[in-house]
All heavy atoms as TSV, in Angstrom:
chain	resi	resn	atom	element	x	y	z
A	1	MET	N	N	23.763	34.031	-0.462
A	1	MET	CA	C	25.083	34.298	0.058
A	1	MET	C	C	25.653	35.473	-0.734
A	1	MET	O	O	25.644	35.470	-1.954
A	1	MET	CB	C	25.921	33.036	-0.131
A	1	MET	CG	C	27.117	32.951	0.707
A	1	MET	SD	S	28.137	31.432	0.543
A	1	MET	CE	C	27.021	30.116	0.246
A	2	ALA	N	N	26.173	36.478	-0.047
A	2	ALA	CA	C	26.768	37.627	-0.723
A	2	ALA	C	C	27.966	37.170	-1.546
A	2	ALA	O	O	28.655	36.218	-1.189
A	2	ALA	CB	C	27.199	38.669	0.304
A	3	SER	N	N	28.220	37.854	-2.656
A	3	SER	CA	C	29.258	37.389	-3.576
A	3	SER	C	C	30.642	37.340	-2.942
A	3	SER	O	O	31.421	36.420	-3.204
A	3	SER	CB	C	29.278	38.244	-4.833
A	3	SER	OG	O	29.637	39.567	-4.506
A	4	ARG	N	N	30.982	38.300	-2.110
A	4	ARG	CA	C	32.291	38.290	-1.451
A	4	ARG	C	C	32.388	37.097	-0.504
A	4	ARG	O	O	33.391	36.409	-0.456
A	4	ARG	CB	C	32.506	39.592	-0.696
A	4	ARG	CG	C	33.882	39.687	-0.066
A	4	ARG	CD	C	34.097	41.004	0.572
A	4	ARG	NE	N	34.686	41.881	-0.415
A	4	ARG	CZ	C	35.046	43.120	-0.187
A	4	ARG	NH1	N	34.835	43.659	0.986
A	4	ARG	NH2	N	35.600	43.852	-1.127
A	5	GLN	N	N	31.321	36.859	0.264
A	5	GLN	CA	C	31.294	35.704	1.169
A	5	GLN	C	C	31.393	34.412	0.382
A	5	GLN	O	O	32.120	33.500	0.750
A	5	GLN	CB	C	30.017	35.704	1.998
A	5	GLN	CG	C	29.952	36.807	3.022
A	5	GLN	CD	C	28.635	36.808	3.760
A	5	GLN	OE1	O	27.636	36.292	3.281
A	5	GLN	NE2	N	28.639	37.405	4.932
A	6	ALA	N	N	30.664	34.334	-0.710
A	6	ALA	CA	C	30.689	33.130	-1.540
A	6	ALA	C	C	32.100	32.875	-2.065
A	6	ALA	O	O	32.548	31.734	-2.119
A	6	ALA	CB	C	29.703	33.257	-2.693
A	7	GLY	N	N	32.812	33.931	-2.425
A	7	GLY	CA	C	34.170	33.782	-2.927
A	7	GLY	C	C	35.119	33.221	-1.884
A	7	GLY	O	O	35.947	32.354	-2.173
A	8	VAL	N	N	34.986	33.680	-0.656
A	8	VAL	CA	C	35.841	33.193	0.426
A	8	VAL	C	C	35.554	31.725	0.701
A	8	VAL	O	O	36.463	30.909	0.837
A	8	VAL	CB	C	35.628	34.037	1.708
A	8	VAL	CG1	C	36.366	33.436	2.884
A	8	VAL	CG2	C	36.089	35.465	1.476
A	9	VAL	N	N	34.274	31.357	0.753
A	9	VAL	CA	C	33.896	29.974	1.008
A	9	VAL	C	C	34.317	29.090	-0.168
A	9	VAL	O	O	34.804	27.978	0.016
A	9	VAL	CB	C	32.388	29.851	1.302
A	9	VAL	CG1	C	31.957	28.407	1.393
A	9	VAL	CG2	C	32.056	30.583	2.599
A	10	ARG	N	N	34.177	29.589	-1.384
A	10	ARG	CA	C	34.588	28.829	-2.570
A	10	ARG	C	C	36.094	28.547	-2.527
A	10	ARG	O	O	36.539	27.446	-2.862
A	10	ARG	CB	C	34.224	29.588	-3.838
A	10	ARG	CG	C	34.375	28.759	-5.094
A	10	ARG	CD	C	33.821	29.453	-6.330
A	10	ARG	NE	N	32.418	29.803	-6.157
A	10	ARG	CZ	C	31.947	31.063	-6.056
A	10	ARG	NH1	N	32.767	32.083	-6.121
A	10	ARG	NH2	N	30.669	31.291	-5.904
A	11	ASP	N	N	36.891	29.522	-2.100
A	11	ASP	CA	C	38.336	29.314	-1.980
A	11	ASP	C	C	38.649	28.197	-0.982
A	11	ASP	O	O	39.521	27.369	-1.224
A	11	ASP	CB	C	39.040	30.601	-1.550
A	11	ASP	CG	C	39.040	31.668	-2.631
A	11	ASP	OD1	O	38.733	31.335	-3.801
A	11	ASP	OD2	O	39.328	32.829	-2.294
A	12	CYS	N	N	37.909	28.181	0.122
A	12	CYS	CA	C	38.090	27.121	1.120
A	12	CYS	C	C	37.710	25.770	0.526
A	12	CYS	O	O	38.410	24.778	0.709
A	12	CYS	CB	C	37.255	27.426	2.355
A	12	CYS	SG	S	37.533	26.294	3.716
A	13	LYS	N	N	36.630	25.748	-0.222
A	13	LYS	CA	C	36.182	24.513	-0.876
A	13	LYS	C	C	37.267	23.976	-1.803
A	13	LYS	O	O	37.589	22.795	-1.778
A	13	LYS	CB	C	34.898	24.777	-1.655
A	13	LYS	CG	C	34.435	23.605	-2.481
A	13	LYS	CD	C	33.267	23.976	-3.369
A	13	LYS	CE	C	32.927	22.812	-4.271
A	13	LYS	NZ	N	32.093	23.167	-5.377
A	14	LEU	N	N	37.847	24.827	-2.607
A	14	LEU	CA	C	38.885	24.402	-3.549
A	14	LEU	C	C	40.113	23.866	-2.818
A	14	LEU	O	O	40.717	22.885	-3.248
A	14	LEU	CB	C	39.257	25.554	-4.479
A	14	LEU	CG	C	38.161	25.999	-5.442
A	14	LEU	CD1	C	38.586	27.261	-6.191
A	14	LEU	CD2	C	37.794	24.885	-6.397
A	15	ALA	N	N	40.464	24.481	-1.708
A	15	ALA	CA	C	41.610	24.009	-0.928
A	15	ALA	C	C	41.334	22.622	-0.360
A	15	ALA	O	O	42.206	21.749	-0.392
A	15	ALA	CB	C	41.927	24.995	0.194
A	16	TRP	N	N	40.114	22.395	0.151
A	16	TRP	CA	C	39.747	21.074	0.684
A	16	TRP	C	C	39.775	20.032	-0.416
A	16	TRP	O	O	40.301	18.947	-0.234
A	16	TRP	CB	C	38.356	21.110	1.279
A	16	TRP	CG	C	38.257	21.689	2.641
A	16	TRP	CD1	C	39.227	22.322	3.361
A	16	TRP	CD2	C	37.087	21.691	3.450
A	16	TRP	NE1	N	38.718	22.723	4.561
A	16	TRP	CE2	C	37.424	22.353	4.635
A	16	TRP	CE3	C	35.805	21.225	3.258
A	16	TRP	CZ2	C	36.490	22.534	5.652
A	16	TRP	CZ3	C	34.891	21.404	4.273
A	16	TRP	CH2	C	35.230	22.048	5.454
A	17	GLU	N	N	39.182	20.355	-1.550
A	17	GLU	CA	C	39.109	19.378	-2.642
A	17	GLU	C	C	40.499	18.978	-3.125
A	17	GLU	O	O	40.727	17.823	-3.475
A	17	GLU	CB	C	38.280	19.931	-3.801
A	17	GLU	CG	C	36.812	19.937	-3.512
A	17	GLU	CD	C	35.993	20.528	-4.648
A	17	GLU	OE1	O	36.503	21.381	-5.404
A	17	GLU	OE2	O	34.833	20.138	-4.763
A	18	ALA	N	N	41.419	19.926	-3.148
A	18	ALA	CA	C	42.774	19.625	-3.602
A	18	ALA	C	C	43.471	18.645	-2.653
A	18	ALA	O	O	44.238	17.794	-3.089
A	18	ALA	CB	C	43.582	20.913	-3.715
A	19	ARG	N	N	43.169	18.744	-1.366
A	19	ARG	CA	C	43.808	17.879	-0.373
A	19	ARG	C	C	43.079	16.558	-0.175
A	19	ARG	O	O	43.683	15.563	0.179
A	19	ARG	CB	C	43.867	18.593	0.968
A	19	ARG	CG	C	44.795	19.751	0.975
A	19	ARG	CD	C	44.858	20.365	2.345
A	19	ARG	NE	N	45.556	21.625	2.269
A	19	ARG	CZ	C	45.334	22.641	3.056
A	19	ARG	NH1	N	44.439	22.550	4.004
A	19	ARG	NH2	N	46.011	23.748	2.912
A	20	LEU	N	N	41.789	16.578	-0.347
A	20	LEU	CA	C	40.955	15.426	-0.005
A	20	LEU	C	C	40.146	14.989	-1.216
A	20	LEU	O	O	38.943	15.138	-1.284
A	20	LEU	CB	C	40.026	15.786	1.162
A	20	LEU	CG	C	40.729	16.365	2.383
A	20	LEU	CD1	C	39.724	16.979	3.329
A	20	LEU	CD2	C	41.546	15.295	3.075
A	21	ARG	N	N	40.803	14.426	-2.178
A	21	ARG	CA	C	40.189	14.124	-3.472
A	21	ARG	C	C	39.053	13.111	-3.404
A	21	ARG	O	O	38.219	13.061	-4.277
A	21	ARG	CB	C	41.239	13.667	-4.456
A	21	ARG	CG	C	42.249	14.755	-4.745
A	21	ARG	CD	C	43.081	14.418	-5.946
A	21	ARG	NE	N	44.155	15.361	-6.111
A	21	ARG	CZ	C	44.038	16.558	-6.658
A	21	ARG	NH1	N	42.874	16.973	-7.061
A	21	ARG	NH2	N	45.077	17.348	-6.794
A	22	ASP	N	N	38.983	12.299	-2.361
A	22	ASP	CA	C	37.911	11.305	-2.282
A	22	ASP	C	C	36.624	11.866	-1.681
A	22	ASP	O	O	35.641	11.161	-1.552
A	22	ASP	CB	C	38.364	10.062	-1.512
A	22	ASP	CG	C	38.706	10.353	-0.067
A	22	ASP	OD1	O	39.101	11.490	0.241
A	22	ASP	OD2	O	38.579	9.435	0.756
A	23	LEU	N	N	36.624	13.145	-1.322
A	23	LEU	CA	C	35.429	13.787	-0.773
A	23	LEU	C	C	34.703	14.594	-1.837
A	23	LEU	O	O	35.319	15.117	-2.757
A	23	LEU	CB	C	35.801	14.751	0.360
A	23	LEU	CG	C	36.309	14.162	1.655
A	23	LEU	CD1	C	36.611	15.271	2.637
A	23	LEU	CD2	C	35.308	13.198	2.253
A	24	THR	N	N	33.400	14.703	-1.674
A	24	THR	CA	C	32.601	15.637	-2.460
A	24	THR	C	C	32.287	16.805	-1.539
A	24	THR	O	O	31.773	16.601	-0.435
A	24	THR	CB	C	31.287	14.976	-2.929
A	24	THR	OG1	O	31.614	13.842	-3.724
A	24	THR	CG2	C	30.440	15.947	-3.725
A	25	ILE	N	N	32.616	18.015	-1.957
A	25	ILE	CA	C	32.387	19.208	-1.150
A	25	ILE	C	C	31.287	20.027	-1.814
A	25	ILE	O	O	31.392	20.373	-2.992
A	25	ILE	CB	C	33.670	20.071	-1.029
A	25	ILE	CG1	C	34.868	19.241	-0.563
A	25	ILE	CG2	C	33.418	21.265	-0.118
A	25	ILE	CD1	C	34.762	18.700	0.821
A	26	LEU	N	N	30.235	20.331	-1.044
A	26	LEU	CA	C	29.095	21.092	-1.555
A	26	LEU	C	C	28.978	22.422	-0.819
A	26	LEU	O	O	29.135	22.464	0.401
A	26	LEU	CB	C	27.801	20.298	-1.359
A	26	LEU	CG	C	27.790	18.875	-1.913
A	26	LEU	CD1	C	26.561	18.133	-1.405
A	26	LEU	CD2	C	27.821	18.915	-3.424
A	27	GLU	N	N	28.703	23.498	-1.558
A	27	GLU	CA	C	28.438	24.789	-0.936
A	27	GLU	C	C	26.964	24.852	-0.590
A	27	GLU	O	O	26.109	24.685	-1.465
A	27	GLU	CB	C	28.775	25.928	-1.896
A	27	GLU	CG	C	30.253	26.059	-2.192
A	27	GLU	CD	C	30.529	27.199	-3.145
A	27	GLU	OE1	O	30.072	28.337	-2.873
A	27	GLU	OE2	O	31.169	26.947	-4.181
A	28	ARG	N	N	26.651	25.094	0.674
A	28	ARG	CA	C	25.271	25.179	1.143
A	28	ARG	C	C	25.187	26.193	2.273
A	28	ARG	O	O	26.164	26.415	2.983
A	28	ARG	CB	C	24.774	23.830	1.696
A	28	ARG	CG	C	24.749	22.696	0.708
A	28	ARG	CD	C	23.580	22.865	-0.282
A	28	ARG	NE	N	23.441	21.715	-1.132
A	28	ARG	CZ	C	24.019	21.561	-2.304
A	28	ARG	NH1	N	24.819	22.484	-2.772
A	28	ARG	NH2	N	23.812	20.473	-3.029
A	29	ALA	N	N	24.000	26.758	2.461
A	29	ALA	CA	C	23.761	27.561	3.651
A	29	ALA	C	C	23.630	26.610	4.830
A	29	ALA	O	O	22.978	25.569	4.737
A	29	ALA	CB	C	22.490	28.388	3.491
A	30	VAL	N	N	24.284	26.947	5.931
A	30	VAL	CA	C	24.238	26.137	7.150
A	30	VAL	C	C	23.794	27.057	8.283
A	30	VAL	O	O	24.517	27.985	8.644
A	30	VAL	CB	C	25.622	25.518	7.464
A	30	VAL	CG1	C	25.586	24.761	8.771
A	30	VAL	CG2	C	26.081	24.627	6.319
A	31	ASN	N	N	22.591	26.818	8.777
A	31	ASN	CA	C	22.026	27.677	9.833
A	31	ASN	C	C	22.089	29.155	9.446
A	31	ASN	O	O	22.411	30.014	10.259
A	31	ASN	CB	C	22.733	27.440	11.168
A	31	ASN	CG	C	22.505	26.046	11.687
A	31	ASN	OD1	O	21.471	25.439	11.429
A	31	ASN	ND2	N	23.462	25.525	12.409
A	32	GLY	N	N	21.811	29.435	8.181
A	32	GLY	CA	C	21.781	30.813	7.696
A	32	GLY	C	C	23.139	31.413	7.375
A	32	GLY	O	O	23.227	32.564	6.972
A	33	GLN	N	N	24.195	30.653	7.544
A	33	GLN	CA	C	25.549	31.126	7.258
A	33	GLN	C	C	26.077	30.429	6.005
A	33	GLN	O	O	25.626	29.323	5.678
A	33	GLN	CB	C	26.488	30.779	8.428
A	33	GLN	CG	C	26.127	31.408	9.743
A	33	GLN	CD	C	26.470	32.887	9.774
A	33	GLN	OE1	O	27.213	33.416	8.952
A	33	GLN	NE2	N	25.893	33.586	10.736
A	34	PRO	N	N	27.051	31.032	5.307
A	34	PRO	CA	C	27.685	30.315	4.207
A	34	PRO	C	C	28.350	29.060	4.768
A	34	PRO	O	O	28.901	29.089	5.879
A	34	PRO	CB	C	28.741	31.289	3.678
A	34	PRO	CG	C	28.616	32.545	4.445
A	34	PRO	CD	C	27.633	32.344	5.540
A	35	GLY	N	N	28.274	27.967	4.028
A	35	GLY	CA	C	28.838	26.747	4.571
A	35	GLY	C	C	29.283	25.752	3.527
A	35	GLY	O	O	29.059	25.933	2.329
A	36	LEU	N	N	29.916	24.691	4.010
A	36	LEU	CA	C	30.375	23.593	3.169
A	36	LEU	C	C	29.942	22.279	3.802
A	36	LEU	O	O	29.996	22.115	5.026
A	36	LEU	CB	C	31.896	23.602	3.037
A	36	LEU	CG	C	32.512	24.805	2.323
A	36	LEU	CD1	C	34.029	24.731	2.387
A	36	LEU	CD2	C	32.048	24.883	0.877
A	37	ILE	N	N	29.537	21.351	2.948
A	37	ILE	CA	C	29.154	20.013	3.360
A	37	ILE	C	C	30.149	19.056	2.710
A	37	ILE	O	O	30.355	19.099	1.499
A	37	ILE	CB	C	27.725	19.655	2.866
A	37	ILE	CG1	C	26.722	20.754	3.183
A	37	ILE	CG2	C	27.303	18.289	3.386
A	37	ILE	CD1	C	26.577	21.103	4.610
A	38	ALA	N	N	30.772	18.199	3.505
A	38	ALA	CA	C	31.709	17.203	2.982
A	38	ALA	C	C	31.024	15.843	3.000
A	38	ALA	O	O	30.514	15.421	4.041
A	38	ALA	CB	C	32.979	17.169	3.821
A	39	ARG	N	N	31.005	15.177	1.842
A	39	ARG	CA	C	30.403	13.854	1.726
A	39	ARG	C	C	31.424	12.860	1.192
A	39	ARG	O	O	32.214	13.182	0.312
A	39	ARG	CB	C	29.200	13.891	0.793
A	39	ARG	CG	C	28.039	14.616	1.409
A	39	ARG	CD	C	26.779	14.406	0.639
A	39	ARG	NE	N	25.677	15.067	1.322
A	39	ARG	CZ	C	24.625	15.545	0.716
A	39	ARG	NH1	N	24.504	15.432	-0.592
A	39	ARG	NH2	N	23.671	16.121	1.414
A	40	GLN	N	N	31.333	11.650	1.726
A	40	GLN	CA	C	32.190	10.566	1.275
A	40	GLN	C	C	31.292	9.356	1.033
A	40	GLN	O	O	30.556	8.939	1.931
A	40	GLN	CB	C	33.229	10.253	2.349
A	40	GLN	CG	C	34.311	9.325	1.901
A	40	GLN	CD	C	35.429	9.288	2.917
A	40	GLN	OE1	O	35.214	9.392	4.121
A	40	GLN	NE2	N	36.644	9.165	2.429
A	41	ASP	N	N	31.313	8.855	-0.187
A	41	ASP	CA	C	30.455	7.735	-0.569
A	41	ASP	C	C	28.984	8.019	-0.276
A	41	ASP	O	O	28.244	7.150	0.186
A	41	ASP	CB	C	30.890	6.440	0.131
A	41	ASP	CG	C	32.307	6.032	-0.239
A	41	ASP	OD1	O	32.677	6.219	-1.429
A	41	ASP	OD2	O	33.043	5.552	0.632
A	42	GLY	N	N	28.540	9.255	-0.502
A	42	GLY	CA	C	27.144	9.629	-0.313
A	42	GLY	C	C	26.730	9.909	1.114
A	42	GLY	O	O	25.580	10.245	1.377
A	43	VAL	N	N	27.655	9.795	2.053
A	43	VAL	CA	C	27.359	10.027	3.468
A	43	VAL	C	C	28.027	11.328	3.900
A	43	VAL	O	O	29.217	11.543	3.646
A	43	VAL	CB	C	27.871	8.854	4.333
A	43	VAL	CG1	C	27.655	9.132	5.805
A	43	VAL	CG2	C	27.199	7.559	3.918
A	44	THR	N	N	27.274	12.194	4.565
A	44	THR	CA	C	27.834	13.442	5.068
A	44	THR	C	C	28.773	13.142	6.228
A	44	THR	O	O	28.381	12.494	7.198
A	44	THR	CB	C	26.720	14.397	5.515
A	44	THR	OG1	O	25.882	14.664	4.382
A	44	THR	CG2	C	27.279	15.709	6.033
A	45	VAL	N	N	30.018	13.606	6.114
A	45	VAL	CA	C	31.016	13.351	7.148
A	45	VAL	C	C	31.416	14.618	7.901
A	45	VAL	O	O	32.025	14.542	8.967
A	45	VAL	CB	C	32.272	12.659	6.570
A	45	VAL	CG1	C	31.931	11.263	6.064
A	45	VAL	CG2	C	32.925	13.492	5.487
A	46	SER	N	N	31.043	15.786	7.361
A	46	SER	CA	C	31.366	17.036	8.037
A	46	SER	C	C	30.488	18.151	7.487
A	46	SER	O	O	30.189	18.190	6.294
A	46	SER	CB	C	32.836	17.388	7.830
A	46	SER	OG	O	33.170	18.568	8.519
A	47	VAL	N	N	30.072	19.044	8.382
A	47	VAL	CA	C	29.332	20.242	8.000
A	47	VAL	C	C	30.026	21.421	8.664
A	47	VAL	O	O	30.311	21.387	9.863
A	47	VAL	CB	C	27.859	20.170	8.462
A	47	VAL	CG1	C	27.151	21.493	8.218
A	47	VAL	CG2	C	27.133	19.043	7.756
A	48	CYS	N	N	30.323	22.454	7.883
A	48	CYS	CA	C	30.981	23.649	8.411
A	48	CYS	C	C	30.174	24.881	8.030
A	48	CYS	O	O	29.689	24.993	6.905
A	48	CYS	CB	C	32.381	23.797	7.839
A	48	CYS	SG	S	33.484	22.458	8.288
A	49	ALA	N	N	30.066	25.798	8.971
A	49	ALA	CA	C	29.451	27.101	8.715
A	49	ALA	C	C	30.523	28.162	8.958
A	49	ALA	O	O	31.389	27.993	9.821
A	49	ALA	CB	C	28.259	27.330	9.639
A	50	PHE	N	N	30.457	29.245	8.189
A	50	PHE	CA	C	31.478	30.281	8.254
A	50	PHE	C	C	30.858	31.634	8.554
A	50	PHE	O	O	29.858	32.013	7.945
A	50	PHE	CB	C	32.217	30.391	6.908
A	50	PHE	CG	C	32.900	29.116	6.508
A	50	PHE	CD1	C	32.233	28.156	5.770
A	50	PHE	CD2	C	34.210	28.882	6.872
A	50	PHE	CE1	C	32.853	26.972	5.397
A	50	PHE	CE2	C	34.846	27.697	6.504
A	50	PHE	CZ	C	34.169	26.747	5.770
A	51	GLU	N	N	31.471	32.362	9.462
A	51	GLU	CA	C	31.138	33.770	9.652
A	51	GLU	C	C	32.170	34.542	8.840
A	51	GLU	O	O	33.378	34.307	8.973
A	51	GLU	CB	C	31.234	34.152	11.125
A	51	GLU	CG	C	30.828	35.586	11.397
A	51	GLU	CD	C	30.840	35.861	12.886
A	51	GLU	OE1	O	30.010	35.285	13.599
A	51	GLU	OE2	O	31.709	36.656	13.313
A	52	VAL	N	N	31.700	35.413	7.973
A	52	VAL	CA	C	32.591	36.127	7.058
A	52	VAL	C	C	32.427	37.626	7.268
A	52	VAL	O	O	31.304	38.132	7.338
A	52	VAL	CB	C	32.278	35.757	5.585
A	52	VAL	CG1	C	33.196	36.511	4.640
A	52	VAL	CG2	C	32.396	34.257	5.375
A	53	ALA	N	N	33.539	38.327	7.382
A	53	ALA	CA	C	33.555	39.783	7.463
A	53	ALA	C	C	34.427	40.279	6.319
A	53	ALA	O	O	35.624	39.964	6.269
A	53	ALA	CB	C	34.107	40.254	8.802
A	54	GLY	N	N	33.813	41.002	5.391
A	54	GLY	CA	C	34.554	41.449	4.214
A	54	GLY	C	C	34.978	40.255	3.392
A	54	GLY	O	O	34.158	39.446	2.980
A	55	ASP	N	N	36.283	40.091	3.198
A	55	ASP	CA	C	36.780	38.954	2.421
A	55	ASP	C	C	37.542	37.960	3.303
A	55	ASP	O	O	38.372	37.203	2.827
A	55	ASP	CB	C	37.659	39.424	1.263
A	55	ASP	CG	C	38.890	40.182	1.717
A	55	ASP	OD1	O	38.990	40.496	2.926
A	55	ASP	OD2	O	39.755	40.457	0.883
A	56	ARG	N	N	37.219	37.958	4.606
A	56	ARG	CA	C	37.904	37.067	5.537
A	56	ARG	C	C	36.921	36.199	6.315
A	56	ARG	O	O	35.863	36.659	6.720
A	56	ARG	CB	C	38.720	37.862	6.544
A	56	ARG	CG	C	39.857	38.644	5.920
A	56	ARG	CD	C	40.651	39.260	7.039
A	56	ARG	NE	N	42.026	39.551	6.865
A	56	ARG	CZ	C	43.006	38.768	6.483
A	56	ARG	NH1	N	42.766	37.566	6.118
A	56	ARG	NH2	N	44.249	39.169	6.415
A	57	ILE	N	N	37.301	34.960	6.516
A	57	ILE	CA	C	36.541	34.085	7.400
A	57	ILE	C	C	36.978	34.430	8.823
A	57	ILE	O	O	38.163	34.373	9.144
A	57	ILE	CB	C	36.813	32.603	7.091
A	57	ILE	CG1	C	36.310	32.257	5.686
A	57	ILE	CG2	C	36.166	31.701	8.149
A	57	ILE	CD1	C	36.690	30.872	5.212
A	58	THR	N	N	36.016	34.811	9.674
A	58	THR	CA	C	36.351	35.215	11.036
A	58	THR	C	C	36.005	34.145	12.069
A	58	THR	O	O	36.508	34.176	13.185
A	58	THR	CB	C	35.635	36.517	11.408
A	58	THR	OG1	O	34.227	36.342	11.251
A	58	THR	CG2	C	36.124	37.667	10.541
A	59	ARG	N	N	35.141	33.210	11.701
A	59	ARG	CA	C	34.758	32.136	12.625
A	59	ARG	C	C	34.285	30.939	11.825
A	59	ARG	O	O	33.652	31.094	10.789
A	59	ARG	CB	C	33.637	32.628	13.526
A	59	ARG	CG	C	33.294	31.663	14.635
A	59	ARG	CD	C	32.365	32.274	15.633
A	59	ARG	NE	N	33.128	33.264	16.386
A	59	ARG	CZ	C	32.591	34.133	17.216
A	59	ARG	NH1	N	31.298	34.147	17.410
A	59	ARG	NH2	N	33.342	34.978	17.866
A	60	VAL	N	N	34.619	29.754	12.320
A	60	VAL	CA	C	34.198	28.512	11.675
A	60	VAL	C	C	33.539	27.632	12.727
A	60	VAL	O	O	34.073	27.448	13.822
A	60	VAL	CB	C	35.398	27.738	11.074
A	60	VAL	CG1	C	34.944	26.422	10.470
A	60	VAL	CG2	C	36.136	28.582	10.049
A	61	TRP	N	N	32.360	27.108	12.391
A	61	TRP	CA	C	31.685	26.110	13.213
A	61	TRP	C	C	31.695	24.821	12.418
A	61	TRP	O	O	31.334	24.811	11.253
A	61	TRP	CB	C	30.237	26.503	13.491
A	61	TRP	CG	C	30.091	27.727	14.341
A	61	TRP	CD1	C	30.045	27.780	15.697
A	61	TRP	CD2	C	29.952	29.071	13.883
A	61	TRP	NE1	N	29.888	29.088	16.112
A	61	TRP	CE2	C	29.831	29.904	15.016
A	61	TRP	CE3	C	29.930	29.668	12.613
A	61	TRP	CZ2	C	29.680	31.268	14.925
A	61	TRP	CZ3	C	29.779	31.031	12.531
A	61	TRP	CH2	C	29.659	31.816	13.673
A	62	ALA	N	N	32.108	23.735	13.044
A	62	ALA	CA	C	32.186	22.460	12.340
A	62	ALA	C	C	31.552	21.355	13.180
A	62	ALA	O	O	31.677	21.342	14.401
A	62	ALA	CB	C	33.641	22.111	12.041
A	63	VAL	N	N	30.878	20.440	12.477
A	63	VAL	CA	C	30.282	19.272	13.126
A	63	VAL	C	C	30.775	18.035	12.399
A	63	VAL	O	O	30.710	17.963	11.171
A	63	VAL	CB	C	28.735	19.329	13.081
A	63	VAL	CG1	C	28.130	18.059	13.662
A	63	VAL	CG2	C	28.220	20.554	13.813
A	64	ARG	N	N	31.272	17.060	13.171
A	64	ARG	CA	C	31.704	15.786	12.600
A	64	ARG	C	C	31.048	14.605	13.307
A	64	ARG	O	O	31.278	13.471	12.959
A	64	ARG	CB	C	33.230	15.667	12.670
A	64	ARG	CG	C	33.900	16.660	11.720
A	64	ARG	CD	C	35.369	16.434	11.541
A	64	ARG	NE	N	35.843	15.082	11.564
A	64	ARG	CZ	C	35.964	14.285	10.503
A	64	ARG	NH1	N	35.601	14.705	9.318
A	64	ARG	NH2	N	36.442	13.061	10.631
A	65	ASN	N	N	30.226	14.871	14.303
A	65	ASN	CA	C	29.533	13.819	15.036
A	65	ASN	C	C	28.517	13.147	14.117
A	65	ASN	O	O	27.574	13.778	13.639
A	65	ASN	CB	C	28.844	14.431	16.256
A	65	ASN	CG	C	28.108	13.424	17.088
A	65	ASN	OD1	O	27.365	12.597	16.575
A	65	ASN	ND2	N	28.291	13.517	18.392
A	66	ARG	N	N	28.686	11.860	13.864
A	66	ARG	CA	C	27.830	11.135	12.911
A	66	ARG	C	C	26.357	11.209	13.280
A	66	ARG	O	O	25.500	11.305	12.404
A	66	ARG	CB	C	28.256	9.683	12.806
A	66	ARG	CG	C	29.596	9.521	12.141
A	66	ARG	CD	C	30.034	8.084	12.144
A	66	ARG	NE	N	31.421	8.008	11.756
A	66	ARG	CZ	C	31.910	7.063	11.006
A	66	ARG	NH1	N	31.142	6.095	10.583
A	66	ARG	NH2	N	33.174	7.068	10.686
A	67	ASP	N	N	26.051	11.136	14.568
A	67	ASP	CA	C	24.653	11.211	14.994
A	67	ASP	C	C	24.029	12.553	14.620
A	67	ASP	O	O	22.875	12.614	14.222
A	67	ASP	CB	C	24.517	10.965	16.500
A	67	ASP	CG	C	24.872	9.551	16.893
A	67	ASP	OD1	O	24.699	8.632	16.051
A	67	ASP	OD2	O	25.338	9.349	18.033
A	68	LYS	N	N	24.770	13.618	14.757
A	68	LYS	CA	C	24.262	14.951	14.437
A	68	LYS	C	C	24.213	15.210	12.926
A	68	LYS	O	O	23.551	16.135	12.482
A	68	LYS	CB	C	25.112	16.019	15.118
A	68	LYS	CG	C	24.987	15.978	16.623
A	68	LYS	CD	C	25.831	17.050	17.265
A	68	LYS	CE	C	25.655	17.022	18.777
A	68	LYS	NZ	N	26.418	18.090	19.424
A	69	LEU	N	N	24.913	14.400	12.151
A	69	LEU	CA	C	24.986	14.622	10.703
A	69	LEU	C	C	23.979	13.783	9.921
A	69	LEU	O	O	23.839	13.975	8.713
A	69	LEU	CB	C	26.400	14.299	10.198
A	69	LEU	CG	C	27.486	15.238	10.706
A	69	LEU	CD1	C	28.857	14.716	10.295
A	69	LEU	CD2	C	27.268	16.649	10.194
A	70	ARG	N	N	23.255	12.906	10.554
A	70	ARG	CA	C	22.342	11.995	9.835
A	70	ARG	C	C	21.343	12.748	8.970
A	70	ARG	O	O	21.093	12.352	7.834
A	70	ARG	CB	C	21.610	11.097	10.819
A	70	ARG	CG	C	22.492	10.014	11.328
A	70	ARG	CD	C	21.735	9.006	12.152
A	70	ARG	NE	N	22.698	8.105	12.749
A	70	ARG	CZ	C	22.554	7.527	13.895
A	70	ARG	NH1	N	21.449	7.715	14.582
A	70	ARG	NH2	N	23.483	6.736	14.361
A	71	HIS	N	N	20.746	13.818	9.472
A	71	HIS	CA	C	19.740	14.525	8.664
A	71	HIS	C	C	20.352	15.215	7.445
A	71	HIS	O	O	19.683	15.458	6.460
A	71	HIS	CB	C	18.921	15.491	9.522
A	71	HIS	CG	C	19.603	16.772	9.823
A	71	HIS	ND1	N	20.500	16.908	10.886
A	71	HIS	CD2	C	19.550	17.980	9.216
A	71	HIS	CE1	C	20.935	18.152	10.900
A	71	HIS	NE2	N	20.387	18.815	9.903
A	72	TRP	N	N	21.652	15.502	7.466
A	72	TRP	CA	C	22.307	16.098	6.297
A	72	TRP	C	C	22.464	15.069	5.184
A	72	TRP	O	O	22.432	15.415	4.014
A	72	TRP	CB	C	23.674	16.669	6.676
A	72	TRP	CG	C	23.570	17.938	7.449
A	72	TRP	CD1	C	23.578	18.070	8.804
A	72	TRP	CD2	C	23.394	19.254	6.920
A	72	TRP	NE1	N	23.433	19.392	9.131
A	72	TRP	CE2	C	23.318	20.140	8.007
A	72	TRP	CE3	C	23.303	19.763	5.619
A	72	TRP	CZ2	C	23.159	21.512	7.831
A	72	TRP	CZ3	C	23.152	21.120	5.456
A	72	TRP	CH2	C	23.070	21.983	6.546
A	73	THR	N	N	22.651	13.818	5.534
A	73	THR	CA	C	22.769	12.763	4.520
A	73	THR	C	C	21.407	12.454	3.924
A	73	THR	O	O	21.279	12.292	2.713
A	73	THR	CB	C	23.383	11.479	5.137
A	73	THR	OG1	O	24.701	11.804	5.593
A	73	THR	CG2	C	23.463	10.358	4.123
A	74	ALA	N	N	20.388	12.417	4.755
A	74	ALA	CA	C	19.031	12.104	4.279
A	74	ALA	C	C	18.486	13.208	3.396
A	74	ALA	O	O	17.721	12.954	2.469
A	74	ALA	CB	C	18.096	11.869	5.475
A	75	GLY	N	N	18.882	14.461	3.672
A	75	GLY	CA	C	18.348	15.597	2.927
A	75	GLY	C	C	19.014	15.742	1.639
A	75	GLY	O	O	18.716	16.015	0.588
């Protein structure tokens, strides 16, 4: 992940953690894009991928469907 992109995603991670203290937020590549994985009690509850241009997030893809998230918890 390019350093500027990583910085933007890291800022988003910090904002989530401040609001949702019971979640664990992990920075990971998601389908080749910078992303965040949200886990609660060891189970993945959300996966987000970000398209970043310069220092701005221009698009966000998010999945919260438990069936689609099973492989993220196992991995």
